[in-house]
N, C-alpha and C positions, 0 to 999 in steps of 0.2 A: 050507268052504263053497263050491261049485261057483262061485257069482257072484265071491266073492272072489279065488279063485284065477285065473279068466278076466281079471279087471281088473288082477291083478299080472303076468300074462303078457302082457297087451295094453299096459299103461300104464307099465311099470316098477315100481320098489318104493319110491320116495320118497313121503312121505306127502302132497305136493302132488300127485303125479302119481295117487296112489290115490284121493284126494277127488274130483280131476277125473274120473277114471274111474267113480267112483261116481254123481257128479251126471249123467253120459251115461248110465248103466244106469238111474237114477231117471227120466229124461225117456223112456227105451224104455219102461219098465214104464206111464208115465203115458198114452203114445201107444197102449199095447194095452188100455187101458181101465181100468187098475190092478186086473187080475184075475190071479190066481195060476193058477187051472185056465182055459185057453182052452178053448172048445167044439172037439171033434174035427172036423175038415174032411173032406167027402166027397170 
């Protein structure tokens, strides 16, 4: 999955680093409105 690959690349490969990266991505997702598909910008 692209998100998992991005997190491993950005945060390393240890379990703690991956969990911290997932928490960060979760916050980003929540900040975008918890929507998987965002409206197309004009």
